[in-house]
Backbone bond lengths (Angstrom), bond angles and torsions (degrees), N, CA, C in turn:
res aa  C-N    CA-C-N  psi(-1)  N-CA   C-N-CA  omega(-1)  CA-C   N-CA-C  phi
1 M - - - 1.451 - - 1.516 110.53 -
2 V 1.323 117.24 -35.71 1.460 120.91 179.47 1.535 109.61 -62.62
3 K 1.335 115.60 -45.05 1.477 119.38 178.86 1.512 110.71 -64.61
4 F 1.330 116.93 -35.42 1.455 121.38 178.84 1.532 110.17 -62.87
5 V 1.328 117.05 -45.12 1.471 120.95 179.19 1.532 109.89 -62.89
6 Q 1.313 115.79 -43.46 1.473 119.07 179.81 1.533 110.49 -63.95
7 K 1.308 116.98 -39.29 1.468 120.43 178.76 1.529 110.83 -64.37
8 L 1.335 115.99 -44.05 1.474 119.55 177.04 1.530 110.41 -59.03
9 C 1.300 116.24 -47.16 1.478 120.96 -178.65 1.520 111.35 -61.81
10 S 1.313 117.00 -35.86 1.465 120.00 -178.24 1.532 111.97 -66.88
11 K 1.301 117.16 -16.79 1.467 120.83 179.67 1.524 112.08 -77.28
12 F 1.339 117.41 -22.23 1.466 118.73 -176.32 1.523 114.54 -134.64
13 M 1.313 117.83 2.32 1.464 119.93 -177.92 1.528 111.48 -115.40
14 V 1.333 114.88 151.55 1.466 119.64 176.43 1.535 107.56 -68.35
15 P 1.315 117.14 140.77 1.468 120.51 -177.67 1.525 113.76 -55.20
16 A 1.328 118.03 -36.45 1.464 120.30 -178.47 1.514 112.29 -59.88
17 A 1.327 117.90 -30.98 1.465 121.64 -179.96 1.524 111.85 -73.59
18 L 1.312 116.94 -19.36 1.468 120.88 -178.77 1.518 113.29 -99.31
19 Q 1.300 116.83 -19.82 1.468 120.19 -176.97 1.532 110.33 -65.45
20 G 1.320 114.11 134.87 1.455 120.27 177.39 1.518 114.55 77.39
21 Q 1.319 117.37 6.74 1.467 120.68 179.15 1.513 109.46 -91.45
22 E 1.329 117.33 105.15 1.448 121.67 179.20 1.536 110.75 -81.90
23 E 1.314 115.98 -40.20 1.452 121.87 -177.68 1.524 110.66 -100.93
24 P 1.321 117.85 127.20 1.471 119.84 179.75 1.519 113.79 -60.69
25 C 1.318 116.52 -28.85 1.471 119.50 -179.69 1.525 111.64 -65.76
26 G 1.322 117.53 -20.21 1.450 121.48 -179.57 1.532 113.70 -87.39
27 I 1.310 116.98 -3.64 1.464 121.06 -179.36 1.530 109.29 -78.43
28 A 1.330 115.87 124.85 1.464 121.29 -179.60 1.534 109.09 -86.41
29 F 1.331 115.41 68.59 1.463 120.52 -173.33 1.517 113.95 -76.41
30 K 1.325 116.83 -15.82 1.476 119.39 179.61 1.517 113.25 -87.45
31 E 1.317 117.41 -16.25 1.464 120.53 -177.36 1.528 110.41 -72.16
32 K 1.320 115.14 122.41 1.470 121.43 -177.84 1.529 111.99 -57.36
33 A 1.334 116.61 -34.02 1.471 120.17 -178.86 1.523 111.63 -63.38
34 N 1.333 117.50 -21.48 1.456 121.59 -179.81 1.532 113.22 -91.50
35 H 1.323 117.43 -3.45 1.451 121.62 -177.41 1.529 111.43 -86.19
36 L 1.309 115.01 143.48 1.453 120.47 173.55 1.543 108.85 -72.97
37 P 1.329 117.45 152.04 1.463 118.85 172.98 1.522 109.74 -65.59
38 G 1.314 117.05 155.13 1.466 122.30 -175.14 1.516 114.62 -47.76
39 R 1.328 117.29 -47.13 1.463 119.88 -176.53 1.522 112.44 -68.88
40 K 1.344 117.28 -13.03 1.476 121.06 -179.63 1.531 112.55 -101.51
41 L 1.348 117.16 -4.54 1.460 119.68 178.39 1.532 108.93 -58.95
42 N 1.315 115.89 140.22 1.461 120.05 179.83 1.524 108.35 -86.22
43 I 1.329 115.36 92.07 1.457 120.63 -178.59 1.527 112.03 -106.41
44 G 1.296 116.32 5.68 1.454 121.57 -179.11 1.523 111.26 95.79
45 F 1.313 114.90 147.79 1.459 120.74 -176.40 1.535 111.65 -62.41
46 T 1.324 117.12 -46.18 1.458 121.50 -177.16 1.508 111.20 -62.94
47 T 1.319 116.75 -45.32 1.456 120.67 179.53 1.525 111.54 -64.16
48 R 1.329 115.83 -43.40 1.462 119.46 179.17 1.532 110.98 -62.58
49 A 1.337 116.50 -42.65 1.463 120.41 179.78 1.531 111.09 -63.76
50 K 1.315 117.01 -42.33 1.470 121.37 179.10 1.520 110.65 -64.96
51 L 1.314 117.22 -43.39 1.460 122.28 178.74 1.536 110.34 -60.56
52 N 1.316 116.37 -46.10 1.467 120.46 179.57 1.527 111.41 -65.03
53 R 1.331 117.17 -39.92 1.453 121.05 179.52 1.517 110.33 -64.17
54 L 1.339 117.33 -44.64 1.463 121.34 178.36 1.522 111.23 -61.33
55 L 1.317 116.04 -39.91 1.466 120.87 178.92 1.531 110.35 -67.78
56 D 1.313 117.22 -45.49 1.458 121.61 -179.60 1.534 112.32 -62.94
57 E 1.319 116.71 -35.25 1.464 120.79 -178.73 1.524 111.85 -84.42
58 G 1.311 117.77 -3.13 1.449 120.85 178.36 1.520 114.43 81.12
59 D 1.336 117.53 10.89 1.468 120.40 179.62 1.519 112.11 -75.17
60 I 1.317 116.98 -23.59 1.466 121.95 175.06 1.517 108.84 -134.40
61 T 1.323 115.08 157.07 1.466 120.90 -179.14 1.523 110.18 -95.85
62 P 1.331 117.56 163.00 1.464 119.80 174.84 1.538 111.62 -59.06
63 Q 1.310 117.86 -31.66 1.458 120.80 177.56 1.527 111.07 -66.10
64 Q 1.329 116.26 -37.44 1.467 120.04 177.39 1.536 110.77 -67.86
65 V 1.313 115.94 -36.08 1.465 119.74 176.08 1.521 109.47 -63.89
66 D 1.345 116.78 -43.90 1.460 120.19 177.99 1.528 110.87 -62.70
67 S 1.326 116.77 -40.54 1.475 120.46 177.61 1.538 110.51 -62.72
68 F 1.312 116.06 -40.22 1.452 120.44 177.84 1.535 110.19 -62.00
69 H 1.316 116.06 -46.00 1.483 119.86 179.10 1.532 110.81 -61.19
70 E 1.322 117.31 -40.82 1.462 120.82 177.72 1.526 111.02 -62.57
71 A 1.335 116.26 -41.06 1.469 120.53 178.26 1.527 110.82 -64.73
72 V 1.325 116.77 -40.85 1.465 120.37 178.25 1.523 110.22 -62.59
73 L 1.322 115.99 -45.24 1.458 121.05 179.13 1.522 111.32 -60.97
74 C 1.323 116.15 -43.15 1.470 121.07 178.07 1.525 110.00 -62.53
75 F 1.313 116.98 -45.49 1.459 121.17 179.92 1.534 110.74 -60.21
76 L 1.309 116.70 -48.10 1.467 120.10 -177.07 1.520 112.14 -65.80
77 T 1.325 118.18 -40.46 1.473 119.17 178.02 1.523 111.03 -66.62
78 R 1.324 117.57 -37.42 1.473 120.28 176.61 1.520 111.09 -66.96
79 A 1.329 116.37 -37.07 1.461 120.27 177.66 1.519 110.86 -63.19
80 V 1.320 117.04 -40.43 1.477 121.04 177.52 1.527 109.52 -65.99
81 E 1.326 117.80 -43.71 1.467 120.77 178.03 1.525 110.36 -56.69
82 Y 1.314 116.32 -46.96 1.459 121.79 -179.56 1.532 110.67 -61.12
83 A 1.319 116.07 -47.30 1.459 120.49 -178.88 1.530 111.17 -61.36
84 L 1.338 116.41 -40.68 1.464 119.63 179.58 1.520 112.45 -65.43
85 K 1.321 116.80 -31.77 1.471 120.15 175.82 1.513 111.24 -66.04
86 K 1.335 116.70 -28.68 1.453 121.17 -177.91 1.526 112.41 -89.74
87 L 1.326 118.61 -8.58 1.471 121.10 -176.31 1.532 113.43 -58.79
88 P 1.332 120.39 -40.50 1.477 117.61 179.19 1.529 111.92 -56.65
89 L 1.305 116.68 -37.52 1.449 121.00 178.75 1.517 110.41 -61.79
90 I 1.319 116.84 -48.31 1.463 121.42 -179.80 1.527 110.73 -66.61
91 K 1.324 116.89 -40.57 1.467 121.01 -179.00 1.514 110.89 -58.49
92 H 1.320 116.55 -42.11 1.456 120.34 -178.39 1.525 113.32 -80.73
93 A 1.334 116.94 -15.75 1.477 120.35 -179.01 1.508 113.28 -81.34
94 K 1.316 118.34 -1.76 1.465 119.68 -176.45 1.524 112.87 -61.97
95 F 1.324 119.16 -21.81 1.452 120.76 -179.49 1.528 111.13 -66.20
96 V 1.324 117.30 -22.56 1.458 121.02 179.37 1.527 111.28 -66.33
97 D 1.318 116.08 -30.16 1.459 121.47 177.28 1.530 107.89 -79.00
98 V 1.316 115.70 109.47 1.466 121.14 -176.90 1.521 111.62 -52.78
99 R 1.320 116.46 -33.09 1.462 120.45 -178.02 1.518 111.92 -70.67
100 Q 1.347 117.94 -18.66 1.465 121.39 -178.63 1.526 111.97 -108.90
101 R 1.304 118.14 9.47 1.475 120.08 -174.22 1.517 112.79 -62.52
102 A 1.326 118.26 -29.82 1.477 120.12 -179.74 1.519 111.61 -69.89
103 E 1.332 117.50 -26.52 1.465 120.94 179.40 1.528 112.49 -85.71
104 S 1.320 116.95 -5.62 1.463 121.80 -178.93 1.516 110.11 -96.57
105 D 1.313 115.58 167.17 1.459 119.67 171.84 1.516 109.81 -142.97
106 I 1.290 116.20 174.99 1.470 122.01 -175.73 1.531 111.87 -57.95
107 E 1.311 117.24 -26.93 1.478 120.17 179.03 1.519 110.92 -62.00
108 D 1.342 116.78 -31.58 1.456 119.73 178.15 1.534 110.47 -65.99
109 V 1.316 116.72 -41.11 1.464 121.35 178.01 1.524 109.69 -66.80
110 L 1.323 116.38 -46.74 1.471 120.48 -178.43 1.524 112.58 -64.87
111 Y 1.325 117.21 -26.14 1.462 120.51 175.91 1.527 110.26 -55.93
112 F 1.337 116.40 -44.18 1.471 120.31 -179.37 1.522 111.92 -71.46
113 V 1.319 116.67 -35.90 1.472 119.98 177.14 1.529 109.58 -61.75
114 E 1.326 116.55 -41.94 1.463 119.95 179.30 1.527 112.48 -74.65
115 R 1.317 116.58 -35.40 1.479 120.90 -177.49 1.530 111.87 -72.57
116 F 1.340 116.61 -33.96 1.469 121.63 -176.74 1.530 110.57 -125.69
117 P 1.332 116.86 64.31 1.471 120.41 -176.10 1.530 114.35 -62.02
118 H 1.330 117.23 -30.40 1.451 120.19 -179.55 1.536 112.37 -74.74
119 L 1.321 117.41 -25.31 1.463 121.67 177.76 1.513 112.57 -92.07
120 L 1.327 116.54 -30.24 1.463 122.41 -175.67 1.531 108.69 -125.50
121 P 1.322 116.61 80.29 1.469 119.41 -174.67 1.527 113.81 -81.86
122 Y 1.320 116.34 60.41 1.466 122.35 179.42 1.510 108.34 -113.16
123 H 1.326 117.48 75.88 1.458 119.69 -169.45 1.527 114.36 -107.75
124 G 1.320 117.38 -16.85 1.451 119.01 -177.77 1.523 112.46 -80.13
125 P 1.337 116.37 160.97 1.466 120.03 179.32 1.536 112.71 -60.87
126 E 1.343 116.65 -35.14 1.463 119.16 179.59 1.530 110.12 -64.58
127 E 1.332 115.25 -41.88 1.467 118.84 179.79 1.529 111.28 -68.04
128 H 1.313 116.74 -36.94 1.471 119.64 175.94 1.518 111.02 -64.86
129 D 1.339 116.09 -39.70 1.467 119.47 176.81 1.535 110.80 -62.97
130 L 1.334 116.32 -43.56 1.457 120.72 179.08 1.536 110.56 -63.53
131 L 1.319 116.76 -43.31 1.461 120.83 176.27 1.532 110.42 -58.70
132 G 1.327 116.35 -42.08 1.455 121.17 178.92 1.515 111.80 -62.10
133 E 1.339 116.76 -43.63 1.466 120.36 178.31 1.517 111.40 -64.11
134 E 1.340 115.39 -45.00 1.467 119.58 179.80 1.530 110.93 -62.87
135 F 1.325 115.68 -40.15 1.455 119.44 -179.37 1.531 110.26 -65.05
136 L 1.324 117.17 -40.85 1.470 120.90 177.63 1.521 110.14 -63.12
137 N 1.341 117.49 -41.78 1.469 120.05 175.96 1.527 111.06 -60.63
138 Y 1.313 115.92 -41.88 1.476 121.92 178.73 1.542 110.20 -62.16
139 Q 1.323 116.46 -44.56 1.461 120.04 -178.04 1.525 112.51 -67.09
140 T 1.319 117.12 -30.88 1.466 120.02 -173.68 1.523 113.21 -100.00
141 M 1.312 118.72 -1.48 1.462 119.90 177.49 1.528 109.59 -68.39
142 P 1.330 118.23 156.55 1.469 120.49 -178.94 1.531 111.56 -55.61
143 M 1.308 115.17 144.04 1.478 121.52 -179.17 1.527 109.13 -70.31
144 I 1.308 115.31 136.34 1.458 119.89 176.33 1.517 108.40 -114.37
145 S 1.309 115.69 159.98 1.465 120.90 -179.16 1.523 108.59 -103.04
146 L 1.327 115.99 124.99 1.457 121.88 178.07 1.522 108.88 -117.49
147 Q 1.320 115.53 135.03 1.468 119.24 -178.27 1.521 112.67 -90.10
148 D 1.339 117.88 -34.56 1.457 119.06 -177.19 1.531 110.16 -152.16
149 E 1.327 115.11 -178.59 1.472 120.79 -177.27 1.521 112.17 -65.87
150 T 1.328 118.51 -30.19 1.461 121.14 178.83 1.515 109.91 -62.50
151 E 1.324 116.58 -39.90 1.452 119.93 178.59 1.508 111.22 -66.83
152 M 1.340 116.88 -31.18 1.472 121.16 177.47 1.534 109.17 -63.49
153 E 1.327 116.42 -44.05 1.458 120.59 178.89 1.525 110.86 -64.23
154 S 1.321 116.56 -40.30 1.472 121.37 177.60 1.519 110.79 -63.46
155 F 1.324 116.63 -39.96 1.464 121.12 177.34 1.528 110.59 -57.71
156 W 1.359 117.01 -48.54 1.454 119.33 -177.98 1.527 112.00 -69.66
157 A 1.321 117.64 -32.61 1.463 119.97 175.60 1.519 110.49 -64.73
158 E 1.331 116.24 -41.60 1.455 120.29 177.40 1.529 111.34 -65.80
159 M 1.325 117.03 -41.56 1.460 120.73 179.32 1.525 111.22 -61.28
160 A 1.312 116.87 -35.21 1.467 120.93 -179.09 1.525 111.63 -69.06
161 T 1.327 117.28 -28.51 1.470 120.33 -177.04 1.519 113.43 -102.38
162 R 1.333 117.19 -10.59 1.454 121.63 -176.32 1.531 111.15 -65.84
163 K 1.300 116.32 133.96 1.464 121.48 177.22 1.527 108.15 -115.97
164 H 1.312 115.73 120.36 1.466 122.57 176.81 1.508 107.82 -121.71
165 K 1.322 116.13 -179.49 1.458 120.03 172.78 1.511 109.06 -56.28
166 V 1.317 114.83 -38.84 1.453 121.49 175.21 1.526 105.16 -120.36
167 N 1.314 116.35 130.58 1.465 119.47 178.26 1.520 107.92 -64.18
168 I 1.313 117.59 110.92 1.454 122.48 -170.70 1.520 112.42 -60.47
169 C 1.285 117.49 -51.69 1.474 119.63 -171.30 1.519 111.26 -142.19
170 G 1.299 119.60 46.33 1.452 121.51 -178.48 1.513 114.05 -55.37
171 L 1.333 116.78 -60.18 1.463 121.14 179.66 1.522 111.10 -71.30
172 A 1.320 117.00 -38.95 1.465 120.87 -177.22 1.516 111.61 -62.35
173 T 1.344 117.70 -34.15 1.471 118.66 178.62 1.512 110.88 -68.24
174 S 1.314 117.22 -30.39 1.466 119.61 175.84 1.518 111.36 -64.72
175 V 1.329 115.75 -39.28 1.464 120.72 179.53 1.522 109.71 -69.71
176 A 1.344 116.99 -43.58 1.475 121.12 -179.26 1.513 109.56 -67.66
């Protein structure tokens, strides 16, 4: 999601405003001084060629081109706003990626329990303790190698059905 926000911003912002920005929340994407001029907006080669052809043939006016550029800028800034609102969700979802489980903690799992109480009814202290134990088991299990996202889904499907002496991740698989 972070790369997605950066990619969106690169379509309408001057490169200097994006350089050195590690966190998307720190990008001043609303500041007009950071916006590219309309003719420099990255709207794609095909769109730019069509727009220029329509202008050259007199089918649209320069004012309509300017209006189009303003609409593109508005769309892209709103898209960045929307994506930034969703970042906390993505930030806490990193525990689902087995490769990032060591960088996660139980707070990431509990974020989803609190955010979606009707789907994940694990609200009591006993259930939180059990989630914590399962999460620790998940974090300390041997590392596996996954090639793609499909294998990640298969991993979680297997974890949900796996029966051990101790159910490794019963509640945690519901959250994932």
